[in-house]
FIKOLZA-1660 file (N, C-alpha, C; in steps of 0.1 Angstrom, whole numbers, plus 5000, padded with zeros to 4 digits):
% residues 209
   i   px   py   pz ch aa at
   1 0566 7288 8853  A  M  N
   1 0562 7293 8867  A  M CA
   1 0571 7289 8877  A  M  C
   2 0576 7299 8885  A  T  N
   2 0586 7296 8896  A  T CA
   2 0580 7287 8907  A  T  C
   3 0588 7281 8916  A  R  N
   3 0583 7271 8927  A  R CA
   3 0575 7282 8937  A  R  C
   4 0579 7294 8938  A  G  N
   4 0571 7300 8948  A  G CA
   4 0557 7305 8942  A  G  C
   5 0557 7307 8928  A  A  N
   5 0544 7309 8921  A  A CA
   5 0535 7298 8922  A  A  C
   6 0541 7286 8920  A  Q  N
   6 0534 7275 8921  A  Q CA
   6 0526 7272 8933  A  Q  C
   7 0534 7274 8944  A  R  N
   7 0529 7272 8958  A  R CA
   7 0517 7283 8960  A  R  C
   8 0519 7297 8956  A  E  N
   8 0509 7306 8957  A  E CA
   8 0496 7302 8948  A  E  C
   9 0498 7297 8937  A  A  N
   9 0486 7291 8929  A  A CA
   9 0478 7281 8934  A  A  C
  10 0486 7271 8941  A  V  N
  10 0479 7261 8948  A  V CA
  10 0472 7265 8959  A  V  C
  11 0478 7274 8968  A  A  N
  11 0471 7279 8979  A  A CA
  11 0459 7287 8976  A  A  C
  12 0460 7293 8964  A  Y  N
  12 0448 7301 8961  A  Y CA
  12 0436 7293 8956  A  Y  C
  13 0438 7281 8948  A  L  N
  13 0428 7272 8945  A  L CA
  13 0421 7266 8958  A  L  C
  14 0429 7262 8966  A  R  N
  14 0425 7256 8978  A  R CA
  14 0417 7265 8987  A  R  C
  15 0420 7278 8987  A  T  N
  15 0413 7287 8995  A  T CA
  15 0400 7291 8989  A  T  C
  16 0401 7295 8977  A  T  N
  16 0390 7301 8970  A  T CA
  16 0379 7290 8965  A  T  C
  17 0384 7277 8962  A  H  N
  17 0375 7267 8957  A  H CA
  17 0373 7255 8966  A  H  C
  18 0380 7257 8978  A  N  N
  18 0379 7246 8987  A  N CA
  18 0382 7232 8983  A  N  C
  19 0394 7231 8977  A  V  N
  19 0397 7218 8971  A  V CA
  19 0409 7213 8978  A  V  C
  20 0413 7201 8978  A  S  N
  20 0425 7194 8984  A  S CA
  20 0437 7198 8978  A  S  C
  21 0449 7197 8984  A  E  N
  21 0462 7199 8979  A  E CA
  21 0463 7193 8965  A  E  C
  22 0460 7178 8966  A  R  N
  22 0463 7170 8956  A  R CA
  22 0455 7174 8943  A  R  C
  23 0441 7177 8945  A  R  N
  23 0434 7182 8934  A  R CA
  23 0439 7195 8928  A  R  C
  24 0443 7205 8937  A  A  N
  24 0448 7217 8931  A  A CA
  24 0461 7214 8922  A  A  C
  25 0470 7205 8929  A  C  N
  25 0482 7203 8919  A  C CA
  25 0478 7195 8907  A  C  C
  26 0468 7187 8908  A  S  N
  26 0464 7180 8894  A  S CA
  26 0459 7190 8884  A  S  C
  27 0450 7200 8890  A  V  N
  27 0444 7210 8879  A  V CA
  27 0454 7217 8874  A  V  C
  28 0464 7222 8881  A  L  N
  28 0474 7232 8876  A  L CA
  28 0486 7225 8871  A  L  C
  29 0486 7212 8871  A  G  N
  29 0497 7204 8865  A  G CA
  29 0511 7205 8873  A  G  C
  30 0510 7207 8885  A  V  N
  30 0521 7209 8894  A  V CA
  30 0525 7196 8902  A  V  C
  31 0537 7193 8903  A  V  N
  31 0542 7183 8910  A  V CA
  31 0541 7184 8925  A  V  C
  32 0533 7177 8932  A  R  N
  32 0528 7179 8946  A  R CA
  32 0541 7179 8955  A  R  C
  33 0552 7170 8954  A  A  N
  33 0563 7169 8960  A  A CA
  33 0570 7184 8960  A  A  C
  34 0571 7190 8948  A  L  N
  34 0578 7202 8947  A  L CA
  34 0571 7214 8955  A  L  C
  35 0558 7212 8954  A  V  N
  35 0549 7223 8963  A  V CA
  35 0552 7222 8978  A  V  C
  36 0555 7210 8983  A  R  N
  36 0556 7207 8996  A  R CA
  36 0570 7210 9001  A  R  C
  37 0579 7209 8991  A  Y  N
  37 0594 7211 8994  A  Y CA
  37 0596 7223 9002  A  Y  C
  38 0605 7223 9013  A  R  N
  38 0608 7234 9018  A  R CA
  38 0624 7234 9019  A  R  C
  39 0631 7245 9015  A  S  N
  39 0646 7246 9013  A  S CA
  39 0652 7244 9028  A  S  C
  40 0665 7235 9027  A  C  N
  40 0671 7234 9039  A  C CA
  40 0683 7241 9040  A  C  C
  41 0685 7252 9030  A  R  N
  41 0696 7259 9029  A  R CA
  41 0698 7269 9042  A  R  C
  42 0711 7270 9048  A  P  N
  42 0711 7281 9059  A  P CA
  42 0708 7294 9055  A  P  C
  43 0705 7303 9063  A  P  N
  43 0701 7316 9059  A  P CA
  43 0712 7326 9055  A  P  C
  44 0725 7321 9055  A  D  N
  44 0736 7330 9051  A  D CA
  44 0735 7344 9057  A  D  C
  45 0731 7346 9068  A  T  N
  45 0730 7360 9072  A  T CA
  45 0742 7368 9072  A  T  C
  46 0753 7362 9076  A  A  N
  46 0766 7370 9075  A  A CA
  46 0770 7375 9062  A  A  C
  47 0769 7364 9053  A  L  N
  47 0772 7366 9039  A  L CA
  47 0764 7377 9033  A  L  C
  48 0751 7376 9035  A  R  N
  48 0741 7386 9029  A  R CA
  48 0743 7399 9035  A  R  C
  49 0746 7401 9046  A  E  N
  49 0748 7414 9054  A  E CA
  49 0761 7421 9048  A  E  C
  50 0771 7412 9046  A  R  N
  50 0784 7418 9040  A  R CA
  50 0783 7421 9025  A  R  C
  51 0775 7413 9018  A  L  N
  51 0774 7416 9004  A  L CA
  51 0766 7428 9003  A  L  C
  52 0756 7430 9011  A  T  N
  52 0748 7442 9010  A  T CA
  52 0756 7456 9013  A  T  C
  53 0763 7454 9023  A  E  N
  53 0772 7465 9027  A  E CA
  53 0782 7469 9017  A  E  C
  54 0788 7459 9010  A  L  N
  54 0798 7462 8999  A  L CA
  54 0791 7468 8987  A  L  C
  55 0779 7463 8985  A  A  N
  55 0771 7469 8973  A  A CA
  55 0767 7483 8975  A  A  C
  56 0764 7486 8989  A  A  N
  56 0761 7500 8991  A  A CA
  56 0773 7509 8991  A  A  C
  57 0786 7504 8995  A  E  N
  57 0797 7511 8994  A  E CA
  57 0803 7514 8979  A  E  C
  58 0800 7504 8972  A  R  N
  58 0806 7504 8957  A  R CA
  58 0793 7502 8948  A  R  C
  59 0786 7514 8946  A  R  N
  59 0772 7512 8940  A  R CA
  59 0772 7509 8926  A  R  C
  60 0784 7509 8919  A  R  N
  60 0783 7506 8905  A  R CA
  60 0792 7493 8900  A  R  C
  61 0794 7484 8911  A  I  N
  61 0801 7473 8909  A  I CA
  61 0792 7461 8909  A  I  C
  62 0793 7452 8900  A  G  N
  62 0786 7440 8898  A  G CA
  62 0789 7429 8907  A  G  C
  63 0783 7418 8907  A  Y  N
  63 0784 7408 8917  A  Y CA
  63 0797 7400 8916  A  Y  C
  64 0802 7400 8903  A  R  N
  64 0816 7394 8901  A  R CA
  64 0827 7401 8908  A  R  C
  65 0828 7414 8908  A  R  N
  65 0837 7422 8915  A  R CA
  65 0835 7422 8930  A  R  C
  66 0821 7422 8933  A  L  N
  66 0819 7421 8947  A  L CA
  66 0824 7408 8954  A  L  C
  67 0825 7397 8946  A  A  N
  67 0829 7384 8950  A  A CA
  67 0843 7384 8954  A  A  C
  68 0851 7393 8947  A  V  N
  68 0865 7394 8949  A  V CA
  68 0866 7400 8964  A  V  C
  69 0860 7410 8968  A  F  N
  69 0859 7417 8981  A  F CA
  69 0855 7407 8991  A  F  C
  70 0846 7399 8989  A  L  N
  70 0840 7389 8998  A  L CA
  70 0850 7378 9002  A  L  C
  71 0857 7374 8991  A  R  N
  71 0869 7365 8993  A  R CA
  71 0880 7371 9002  A  R  C
  72 0882 7383 8999  A  R  N
  72 0892 7390 9007  A  R CA
  72 0888 7391 9021  A  R  C
  73 0875 7392 9024  A  D  N
  73 0870 7392 9037  A  D CA
  73 0868 7378 9045  A  D  C
  74 0872 7367 9037  A  G  N
  74 0872 7355 9043  A  G CA
  74 0860 7346 9038  A  G  C
  75 0850 7350 9030  A  F  N
  75 0840 7342 9026  A  F CA
  75 0845 7334 9014  A  F  C
  76 0842 7320 9015  A  A  N
  76 0847 7312 9004  A  A CA
  76 0835 7307 8995  A  A  C
  77 0824 7313 8996  A  D  N
  77 0813 7308 8988  A  D CA
  77 0816 7309 8974  A  D  C
  78 0811 7301 8965  A  N  N
  78 0812 7301 8951  A  N CA
  78 0805 7312 8944  A  N  C
  79 0807 7315 8932  A  I  N
  79 0801 7326 8925  A  I CA
  79 0787 7326 8922  A  I  C
  80 0782 7312 8919  A  K  N
  80 0768 7310 8918  A  K CA
  80 0760 7314 8930  A  K  C
  81 0765 7310 8941  A  K  N
  81 0757 7313 8954  A  K CA
  81 0756 7328 8956  A  K  C
  82 0768 7335 8953  A  I  N
  82 0769 7349 8955  A  I CA
  82 0759 7356 8946  A  I  C
  83 0759 7351 8934  A  H  N
  83 0750 7356 8923  A  H CA
  83 0735 7355 8928  A  H  C
  84 0732 7343 8934  A  R  N
  84 0719 7341 8938  A  R CA
  84 0713 7350 8949  A  R  C
  85 0723 7352 8959  A  L  N
  85 0721 7362 8971  A  L CA
  85 0720 7375 8966  A  L  C
  86 0729 7378 8956  A  Y  N
  86 0728 7392 8949  A  Y CA
  86 0715 7396 8944  A  Y  C
  87 0709 7387 8935  A  K  N
  87 0695 7387 8930  A  K CA
  87 0685 7388 8941  A  K  C
  88 0685 7380 8951  A  E  N
  88 0676 7378 8961  A  E CA
  88 0674 7392 8969  A  E  C
  89 0686 7397 8971  A  E  N
  89 0686 7411 8980  A  E CA
  89 0684 7422 8969  A  E  C
  90 0681 7419 8957  A  K  N
  90 0679 7430 8946  A  K CA
  90 0689 7441 8946  A  K  C
  91 0702 7436 8944  A  L  N
  91 0714 7445 8945  A  L CA
  91 0718 7448 8931  A  L  C
  92 0711 7443 8921  A  Q  N
  92 0716 7446 8907  A  Q CA
  92 0719 7460 8904  A  Q  C
  93 0728 7463 8896  A  V  N
  93 0732 7476 8892  A  V CA
  93 0721 7482 8883  A  V  C
  94 0715 7494 8886  A  K  N
  94 0704 7499 8878  A  K CA
  94 0711 7509 8868  A  K  C
  95 0709 7508 8855  A  R  N
  95 0714 7515 8844  A  R CA
  95 0705 7526 8841  A  R  C
  96 0711 7538 8842  A  R  N
  96 0703 7551 8838  A  R CA
  96 0710 7558 8827  A  R  C
  97 0702 7561 8817  A  K  N
  97 0708 7570 8805  A  K CA
  97 0712 7584 8809  A  K  C
  98 0722 7590 8804  A  G  N
  98 0726 7604 8807  A  G CA
  98 0729 7608 8820  A  G  C
  99 0733 7598 8829  A  R  N
  99 0738 7600 8842  A  R CA
  99 0747 7591 8847  A  R  C
 100 0759 7595 8851  A  K  N
 100 0769 7586 8857  A  K CA
 100 0769 7587 8873  A  K  C
 101 0770 7575 8879  A  K  N
 101 0770 7574 8893  A  K CA
 101 0785 7569 8897  A  K  C
 102 0786 7573 8909  A  A  N
 102 0801 7570 8915  A  A CA
 102 0801 7557 8919  A  A  C
 103 0814 7552 8917  A  V  N
 103 0818 7538 8923  A  V CA
 103 0824 7538 8935  A  V  C
 104 0832 7548 8936  A  G  N
 104 0841 7550 8950  A  G CA
 104 0832 7555 8961  A  G  C
 105 0840 7558 8972  A  T  N
 105 0836 7566 8983  A  T CA
 105 0839 7580 8983  A  T  C
 106 0833 7588 8992  A  R  N
 106 0838 7601 8994  A  R CA
 106 0845 7603 9007  A  R  C
 107 0852 7593 9012  A  A  N
 107 0860 7594 9024  A  A CA
 107 0871 7603 9021  A  A  C
 108 0876 7611 9032  A  P  N
 108 0888 7621 9030  A  P CA
 108 0901 7612 9028  A  P  C
 109 0911 7618 9020  A  L  N
 109 0923 7612 9018  A  L CA
 109 0932 7609 9031  A  L  C
 110 0938 7597 9031  A  P  N
 110 0945 7594 9043  A  P CA
 110 0958 7602 9042  A  P  C
 111 0964 7603 9054  A  R  N
 111 0977 7611 9056  A  R CA
 111 0987 7601 9059  A  R  C
 112 0999 7600 9051  A  A  N
 112 1008 7589 9052  A  A CA
 112 1017 7595 9065  A  A  C
 113 1020 7585 9074  A  E  N
 113 1031 7589 9085  A  E CA
 113 1045 7583 9081  A  E  C
 114 1046 7574 9072  A  R  N
 114 1060 7568 9068  A  R CA
 114 1059 7566 9052  A  R  C
 115 1071 7564 9048  A  I  N
 115 1074 7559 9034  A  I CA
 115 1067 7547 9030  A  I  C
 116 1062 7549 9019  A  D  N
 116 1054 7537 9013  A  D CA
 116 1042 7531 9020  A  D  C
 117 1037 7540 9028  A  Q  N
 117 1024 7536 9035  A  Q CA
 117 1013 7538 9026  A  Q  C
 118 1013 7550 9018  A  V  N
 118 1002 7554 9011  A  V CA
 118 1007 7556 8995  A  V  C
 119 1002 7549 8985  A  W  N
 119 1005 7553 8972  A  W CA
 119 0991 7559 8965  A  W  C
 120 0994 7569 8956  A  I  N
 120 0982 7575 8949  A  I CA
 120 0985 7573 8936  A  I  C
 121 0975 7566 8928  A  L  N
 121 0974 7563 8916  A  L CA
 121 0964 7574 8908  A  L  C
 122 0969 7578 8894  A  D  N
 122 0961 7588 8888  A  D CA
 122 0964 7586 8872  A  D  C
 123 0953 7589 8865  A  F  N
 123 0956 7590 8850  A  F CA
 123 0956 7603 8845  A  F  C
 124 0963 7607 8835  A  I  N
 124 0962 7619 8828  A  I CA
 124 0959 7617 8814  A  I  C
 125 0950 7623 8808  A  S  N
 125 0947 7622 8793  A  S CA
 125 0951 7633 8786  A  S  C
 126 0956 7632 8774  A  D  N
 126 0960 7643 8764  A  D CA
 126 0961 7637 8750  A  D  C
 127 0965 7647 8741  A  A  N
 127 0965 7643 8726  A  A CA
 127 0978 7646 8721  A  A  C
 128 0982 7639 8710  A  L  N
 128 0994 7642 8702  A  L CA
 128 0991 7652 8692  A  L  C
 129 1001 7657 8685  A  S  N
 129 1000 7666 8675  A  S CA
 129 0991 7663 8664  A  S  C
 130 0992 7648 8662  A  D  N
 130 0981 7643 8651  A  D CA
 130 0968 7640 8655  A  D  C
 131 0964 7644 8668  A  G  N
 131 0951 7641 8672  A  G CA
 131 0948 7629 8679  A  G  C
 132 0959 7620 8680  A  R  N
 132 0958 7607 8686  A  R CA
 132 0957 7610 8701  A  R  C
 133 0948 7603 8710  A  R  N
 133 0948 7605 8723  A  R CA
 133 0956 7594 8730  A  R  C
 134 0962 7598 8741  A  F  N
 134 0970 7589 8750  A  F CA
 134 0968 7593 8763  A  F  C
 135 0973 7582 8772  A  R  N
 135 0970 7583 8787  A  R CA
 135 0983 7581 8793  A  R  C
 136 0984 7588 8805  A  V  N
 136 0996 7586 8814  A  V CA
 136 0992 7579 8828  A  V  C
 137 0997 7569 8831  A  L  N
 137 0995 7562 8845  A  L CA
 137 1006 7569 8855  A  L  C
 138 1001 7575 8865  A  G  N
 138 1011 7581 8874  A  G CA
 138 1008 7574 8888  A  G  C
 139 1020 7570 8895  A  V  N
 139 1019 7565 8909  A  V CA
 139 1028 7574 8917  A  V  C
 140 1023 7578 8928  A  M  N
 140 1030 7588 8937  A  M CA
 140 1030 7583 8951  A  M  C
 141 1043 7583 8957  A  E  N
 141 1043 7578 8970  A  E CA
 141 1041 7592 8979  A  E  C
 142 1030 7591 8987  A  Q  N
 142 1025 7604 8993  A  Q CA
 142 1034 7611 9004  A  Q  C
 143 1040 7603 9012  A  C  N
 143 1048 7608 9023  A  C CA
 143 1060 7617 9019  A  C  C
 144 1068 7611 9009  A  A  N
 144 1079 7619 9004  A  A CA
 144 1075 7626 8992  A  A  C
 145 1063 7625 8986  A  R  N
 145 1058 7632 8974  A  R CA
 145 1068 7627 8962  A  R  C
 146 1070 7615 8962  A  E  N
 146 1079 7610 8951  A  E CA
 146 1072 7604 8939  A  E  C
 147 1075 7607 8928  A  C  N
 147 1067 7601 8917  A  C CA
 147 1076 7587 8913  A  C  C
 148 1067 7577 8915  A  L  N
 148 1073 7562 8914  A  L CA
 148 1074 7557 8900  A  L  C
 149 1064 7562 8892  A  T  N
 149 1065 7558 8878  A  T CA
 149 1054 7567 8869  A  T  C
 150 1057 7568 8857  A  L  N
 150 1050 7575 8848  A  L CA
 150 1048 7566 8835  A  L  C
 151 1038 7559 8833  A  E  N
 151 1036 7550 8820  A  E CA
 151 1027 7556 8810  A  E  C
 152 1032 7559 8798  A  A  N
 152 1022 7565 8788  A  A CA
 152 1019 7555 8777  A  A  C
 153 1008 7555 8772  A  D  N
 153 1004 7545 8761  A  D CA
 153 0989 7551 8756  A  D  C
 154 0986 7546 8745  A  T  N
 154 0973 7549 8739  A  T CA
 154 0963 7542 8746  A  T  C
 155 0965 7530 8752  A  F  N
 155 0955 7523 8760  A  F CA
 155 0962 7516 8771  A  F  C
 156 0957 7519 8782  A  I  N
 156 0963 7513 8795  A  I CA
 156 0952 7505 8801  A  I  C
 157 0948 7492 8799  A  P  N
 157 0938 7485 8807  A  P CA
 157 0943 7480 8821  A  P  C
 158 0932 7474 8826  A  G  N
 158 0935 7470 8841  A  G CA
 158 0947 7460 8842  A  G  C
 159 0948 7451 8832  A  L  N
 159 0960 7442 8832  A  L CA
 159 0975 7447 8833  A  L  C
 160 0975 7459 8824  A  R  N
 160 0987 7468 8823  A  R CA
 160 0989 7475 8837  A  R  C
 161 0979 7480 8843  A  V  N
 161 0980 7485 8856  A  V CA
 161 0987 7476 8865  A  V  C
 162 0980 7463 8866  A  V  N
 162 0985 7454 8875  A  V CA
 162 1001 7450 8872  A  V  C
 163 1005 7451 8859  A  R  N
 163 1019 7448 8855  A  R CA
 163 1028 7458 8861  A  R  C
 164 1024 7472 8860  A  E  N
 164 1032 7482 8865  A  E CA
 164 1033 7482 8880  A  E  C
 165 1022 7479 8887  A  L  N
 165 1021 7478 8902  A  L CA
 165 1031 7468 8907  A  L  C
 166 1030 7455 8899  A  D  N
 166 1039 7444 8903  A  D CA
 166 1053 7448 8902  A  D  C
 167 1058 7455 8892  A  L  N
 167 1072 7461 8892  A  L CA
 167 1074 7469 8903  A  L  C
 168 1067 7478 8908  A  L  N
 168 1070 7487 8918  A  L CA
 168 1069 7480 8931  A  L  C
 169 1060 7470 8933  A  V  N
 169 1059 7462 8945  A  V CA
 169 1073 7453 8947  A  V  C
 170 1078 7449 8935  A  A  N
 170 1089 7441 8936  A  A CA
 170 1102 7448 8940  A  A  C
 171 1102 7461 8937  A  K  N
 171 1113 7470 8942  A  K CA
 171 1111 7477 8956  A  K  C
 172 1099 7479 8960  A  R  N
 172 1095 7486 8973  A  R CA
 172 1089 7480 8983  A  R  C
 173 1083 7468 8979  A  G  N
 173 1072 7462 8987  A  G CA
 173 1058 7468 8985  A  G  C
 174 1049 7461 8991  A  A  N
 174 1035 7466 8988  A  A CA
 174 1030 7478 8998  A  A  C
 175 1023 7487 8995  A  P  N
 175 1018 7499 9003  A  P CA
 175 1007 7492 9011  A  P  C
 176 1003 7499 9024  A  E  N
 176 0992 7496 9031  A  E CA
 176 0979 7501 9024  A  E  C
 177 0981 7513 9018  A  I  N
 177 0969 7519 9015  A  I CA
 177 0972 7524 8999  A  I  C
 178 0963 7523 8991  A  I  N
 178 0962 7528 8978  A  I CA
 178 0951 7537 8976  A  I  C
 179 0953 7548 8970  A  V  N
 179 0942 7559 8968  A  V CA
 179 0941 7560 8953  A  V  C
 180 0929 7561 8947  A  S  N
 180 0928 7563 8932  A  S CA
 180 0915 7569 8929  A  S  C
 181 0911 7572 8916  A  D  N
 181 0898 7577 8913  A  D CA
 181 0890 7564 8910  A  D  C
 182 0878 7564 8906  A  N  N
 182 0869 7552 8903  A  N CA
 182 0868 7550 8888  A  N  C
 183 0879 7552 8881  A  G  N
 183 0879 7548 8866  A  G CA
 183 0877 7534 8864  A  G  C
 184 0874 7530 8852  A  P  N
 184 0873 7515 8849  A  P CA
 184 0884 7507 8851  A  P  C
 185 0897 7513 8845  A  E  N
 185 0909 7505 8847  A  E CA
 185 0912 7502 8861  A  E  C
 186 0908 7511 8871  A  L  N
 186 0913 7508 8885  A  L CA
 186 0902 7501 8893  A  L  C
 187 0891 7499 8886  A  T  N
 187 0880 7491 8894  A  T CA
 187 0878 7478 8887  A  T  C
 188 0887 7475 8877  A  S  N
 188 0885 7462 8870  A  S CA
 188 0886 7450 8879  A  S  C
 189 0883 7439 8874  A  R  N
 189 0885 7426 8882  A  R CA
 189 0898 7423 8883  A  R  C
 190 0907 7426 8873  A  A  N
 190 0920 7422 8874  A  A CA
 190 0926 7430 8885  A  A  C
 191 0923 7442 8886  A  V  N
 191 0931 7451 8897  A  V CA
 191 0926 7446 8911  A  V  C
 192 0913 7443 8912  A  L  N
 192 0907 7437 8924  A  L CA
 192 0913 7425 8929  A  L  C
 193 0915 7416 8920  A  I  N
 193 0921 7403 8923  A  I CA
 193 0934 7405 8927  A  I  C
 194 0942 7415 8920  A  W  N
 194 0958 7417 8923  A  W CA
 194 0958 7424 8937  A  W  C
 195 0951 7432 8940  A  A  N
 195 0950 7439 8953  A  A CA
 195 0948 7428 8964  A  A  C
 196 0938 7419 8962  A  A  N
 196 0936 7410 8973  A  A CA
 196 0948 7400 8973  A  A  C
 197 0954 7396 8963  A  S  N
 197 0964 7387 8963  A  S CA
 197 0976 7393 8970  A  S  C
 198 0978 7407 8971  A  R  N
 198 0989 7413 8976  A  R CA
 198 0987 7417 8991  A  R  C
 199 0974 7415 8995  A  G  N
 199 0971 7417 9009  A  G CA
 199 0968 7433 9012  A  G  C
 200 0964 7440 9001  A  I  N
 200 0962 7453 9003  A  I CA
 200 0946 7455 9004  A  I  C
 201 0943 7456 9016  A  K  N
 201 0928 7456 9019  A  K CA
 201 0922 7469 9020  A  K  C
 202 0930 7480 9019  A  D  N
 202 0926 7493 9021  A  D CA
 202 0929 7501 9007  A  D  C
 203 0921 7500 8997  A  W  N
 203 0922 7506 8985  A  W CA
 203 0910 7516 8983  A  W  C
 204 0913 7529 8985  A  R  N
 204 0902 7538 8986  A  R CA
 204 0900 7547 8971  A  R  C
 205 0890 7543 8967  A  R  N
 205 0886 7548 8953  A  R CA
 205 0876 7560 8957  A  R  C
 206 0882 7571 8952  A  I  N
 206 0877 7583 8956  A  I CA
 206 0866 7587 8945  A  I  C
 207 0853 7589 8946  A  A  N
 207 0843 7592 8938  A  A CA
 207 0845 7605 8930  A  A  C
 208 0846 7605 8918  A  T  N
 208 0849 7619 8910  A  T CA
 208 0837 7626 8906  A  T  C
 209 0825 7619 8909  A  R  N
 209 0812 7625 8903  A  R CA
 209 0803 7625 8915  A  R  C
% end
């Protein structure tokens, strides 16, 4: 029984049977001090509000990846606290069969005003003559419409995306804005941490569904 449920049970006995708190706790086998305890934790209003906002913007991202965005915004709270608030606010991702929901937003694409202000990332999928599937990661600089890289492989996880982006940043510097779809490789924890470490605060994930 949770502490809240214990308090409710004690209160119920006291109200309905007109017994003392001590007697109610004894009957229920509840430690009286725990029933009387009141949390001294601060309300965490700002953290709760920002966590709720991020969860609404990125509807299919769990608390661990939301924590990356919170740290980017200056919140230094540990993952256990974020998880607790995440559950208290009932922000858990709901799983539904037969239907996929968007991770990204539906904001319009930004228009670049200068070179390397906006990069666009995209994946292309195809098959070889023997039927094996492969994917191509493409990165385009929007202002000059220059293709910066094309990387093909049968499997390109988030860590591989980070490696390729690091090579480009070493040559050209980091962009201000990155635009991509909401695929799992581009919403992975590795990619989110990389973007935060590079100071890229504006990564626009366009919902494809």
